[in-house]
C-alpha positions, 0 to 999 in steps of 0.5 A, spaced: 862 803 497 864 808 502 863 806 509 861 799 506 854 802 506 852 796 500 854 791 505 849 792 510 842 789 510 838 793 505 832 793 510 835 795 516 833 802 518 839 807 517 837 813 520 831 817 523 830 824 523 826 829 528 821 831 522 819 823 522 822 821 516 826 814 516 831 811 511 834 804 510 841 802 508 838 800 501 835 807 500 842 810 501 844 806 496 839 807 491 839 815 492 847 814 491 845 811 484 840 817 482 845 822 484 850 819 479 845 820 474 844 828 476 851 829 477 855 825 472 862 827 473 867 829 479 864 835 481 864 840 487 857 841 491 855 845 496 850 842 501 846 847 505 846 842 511 842 841 517 841 834 522 836 831 517 835 825 512 835 830 506 842 832 508 844 825 510 842 822 503 846 828 499 852 827 504 853 820 503 851 820 495 856 825 494 862 821 498 859 814 494 860 817 487 867 821 489 863 828 488 866 833 493 861 836 498 862 842 502 858 842 508 855 848 510 850 850 516 843 852 513 843 857 518 850 861 516 849 868 514 847 869 507 852 874 505 857 868 508 854 863 504 855 867 498 862 869 499 864 861 500 860 860 493 864 866 490 871 863 493 870 856 491 865 856 485 861 849 486 858 847 480 852 845 484 848 847 490 843 843 494 839 845 500 832 847 502 828 851 496 826 857 500 833 858 502 836 857 495 831 862 493 833 867 498 840 866 495 837 868 488 838 861 486 831 859 482 829 852 478 833 846 480 831 839 480 827 836 486 831 831 490 825 828 493 817 827 492 814 832 496 820 834 499 823 842 499 830 840 498 833 841 491 839 841 487 841 847 483 846 848 477 851 854 479 857 855 474 860 851 468 867 853 472 871 847 474 876 848 480 881 842 479 880 837 485 886 833 488 884 826 486 884 824 494 880 830 496 873 827 499 870 833 503 871 840 505 868 842 512 869 849 516 873 849 522 869 848 529 870 856 530 868 858 523 863 864 522 863 864 515 871 864 514 873 862 507 878 857 510 876 850 510 879 843 512 881 838 506 879 831 508 881 825 504 877 819 503 882 815 507 882 819 513 875 819 513 874 811 512 879 810 517 877 814 522 870 811 522 873 804 523 877 807 529 872 810 532 867 804 531 873 800 534 874 803 541 867 805 542 865 797 541 859 799 536 855 794 533 848 794 529 844 795 536 846 802 537 841 808 536 846 814 537 842 821 538 846 826 534 845 833 537 851 836 534 851 839 527 853 834 522 856 840 518 862 840 523 867 834 524 865 832 531 857 831 529 859 828 522 864 823 526 858 820 530 854 819 523 860 816 520 862 811 525 855 808 527 853 807 519 860 804 519 858 799 524 851 798 521 847 802 527 841 806 526 842 814 527 837 819 530 838 826 527 835 832 531 834 839 529 831 840 536 835 844 541 836 840 547 832 845 551 826 843 548 821 838 550 820 835 543 828 833 543 827 828 549 820 826 546 824 824 540 830 821 544 825 816 548 820 814 543 826 812 538 830 808 544 836 813 543 842 809 546 847 814 547 848 822 547 855 826 545 856 833 547 861 838 548 862 842 555 856 847 554 852 841 552 853 838 559 852 844 562 845 845 559 844 838 561 845 839 568 841 845 569 835 841 565 835 836 571 838 831 566 839 826 572 832 826 574 830 824 567 827 817 565 831 815 559 831 807 560 835 806 553 841 810 554 847 806 556 853 811 554 855 818 554 861 821 550 864 828 551 869 832 547 870 839 544 874 842 550 875 840 557 869 839 562 870 841 569 872 835 573 866 835 578 861 835 572 865 830 569 864 826 575 857 827 576 855 825 569 860 819 569 858 816 576 850 817 573 851 813 567 856 808 570 850 807 576 846 805 570 851 800 568 853 804 562 859 807 559 862 814 559 867 816 554 872 823 555 874 824 548 879 829 544 879 831 537 880 837 532 877 838 525 884 837 522 884 830 525 877 828 523 874 829 529 877 824 535 884 823 536 884 820 543 880 817 548 880 815 556 877 808 557 871 808 560 873 804 566 878 810 567 873 815 567 873 817 575 880 815 576 883 819 571 878 825 571 880 831 567 885 826 562 884 825 555 887 818 555 891 816 550 891 816 542 885 812 538 887 805 535 892 806 529 894 813 532 900 816 536 900 822 541 907 826 543 909 832 546 915 837 543 918 842 547 920 849 545 926 847 541 923 842 537 925 836 542 921 830 544 919 830 551 920 824 554 919 825 562 912 825 565 909 832 568 913 836 563 908 841 558 909 842 551 905 842 545 902 836 543 902 832 536 898 827 533 900 822 528 895 817 524 891 816 518 886 820 520 890 827 519 887 831 514 890 834 508 891 841 510 887 847 509 884 851 503 882 858 502 880 859 495 878 854 489 885 854 487 887 850 493 883 844 492 888 842 487 893 841 493 895 835 495 897 832 502 901 837 506 901 834 513 903 827 511 899 824 517 902 829 522 898 834 526 901 840 530 895 841 535 896 847 538 895 844 545 899 845 551 899 838 555 903 833 559 902 826 560 902 822 567 906 816 569 901 811 566 902 815 559 895 819 560 895 826 557 892 832 560 890 838 556 893 845 559 890 850 554 891 852 547 898 856 545 894 862 543 890 862 549 895 864 554 897 871 556 903 874 559 901 878 565 906 882 569 911 876 568 906 870 569 904 865 564 896 865 564 892 860 561 885 863 559 882 856 559 884 854 566 881 861 568 874 859 565 875 852 568 876 855 575 870 859 575 866 854 572 868 849 578 864 853 583 859 857 579 854 855 574 854 861 570 856 862 562 862 865 562 868 866 557 875 869 559 879 873 554 884 879 554 891 881 551 898 882 555 895 888 559 889 885 562 885 879 563 877 880 561 872 875 565 866 876 560 859 874 564 852 874 563 850 875 570 851 882 573 850 879 580 856 875 581 860 879 577 864 882 583 864 875 587 867 871 581 873 876 580 875 876 587 874 868 587 879 868 580 884 873 583 884 868 590 885 862 586 891 865 581 894 870 585 894 875 579 894 882 581 887 886 581 889 891 576 890 885 571 883 882 571 877 886 569 870 883 568 865 885 562 858 884 562 855 882 556 848 880 553 850 873 551 857 869 550 857 868 542 857 860 540 857 856 534 852 851 533 856 846 536 857 850 542 864 852 542 865 860 544 867 864 538 873 868 542 874 873 536 867 875 536 867 876 543 873 880 542 870 884 537 864 885 542 868 888 548 873 892 544 879 888 545 
């Protein structure tokens, strides 16, 4: 059975959510059997998701029965949801009754007594599904684009085992799952901990809310995983002064954290006798592909470390030759069993087989040091060529955040770099600081004040939306 759910103690609590619901491993097995009666064949099912027990039941029930779920956030724009339904033609749609009624789906089967989660039949059309296709997820930057990532059963299972291994997980873990589970990073936390027989804590609350931390403390959360934006918010919340006695592990991924901030959080958790893990991954690699061992968190601050177990990282130069010398930049490639099958943009693509064969060109520019630890410099698509200078937009953001506790984003074209800020008081100062650090011509850098930096639910900046907002 998927993640060996049936091999766990059926009485053990598998998950608790912030609405107060609980379920055991035995409950997960029982629901999967019930779902097989409701959906007897190998079908495509859209699950309108949030971090709660009903979503967990639906996801695992589908995976166990080889039903293919499309996990979509229930806060996605309704027109975008309708577009995905039209493109992929799922046989069923599952989600909260109120939302489905707003989407003009009525009736359906109630999945739980006194629960407002229902399963609705959508269409008799049956897209051809590749036998090993297991799951469809949006990319982390998706805002309703029909482009989805095709996962296999093998890459999900092996990734869960790999993550559980390098984190040394066991059944005593109680991870706080704040990142949305319809994104690969949040889902990897759930998969790996269930694989290890742990108890997953699912929250729909914002970390800015007091109720989030009440739930954290009352349920004895042992770990927190976040993206850089999460840790920037924690710093503002005076996290280091919180009373969190059960916390023994912090993990970060989803982009590069400013080094000073990483040192603060790593130092904090290490003083408590815990561990700090810096990780790296992409949806196309089923979340995590590299990690920095906790004992190197301070010594190699800023590094993503080395490949996860059973994986391999390497660099290629612009001529397609492998880079073997430390300190030389090139595009980073990953090879391993957790690499996904490829993309889909419509229902016909669901019949496609494995287009990657276990190899992923990450699109990230990196180098490795003398110890073989990798460092990300930036995205290939996040570089500008300004007056002959090659400029990394990601590095510019890091420079600003190294000194200023502001929400910012850098974007632009090969004529100008734009610093987008929400704080007008620091506008001129930040611009001058970046100019002094980069040596760029003053005419090449401009600031724009915006009412907010657009981000997806996982906290990643939506640069395309930002470009549209400022007219780039």
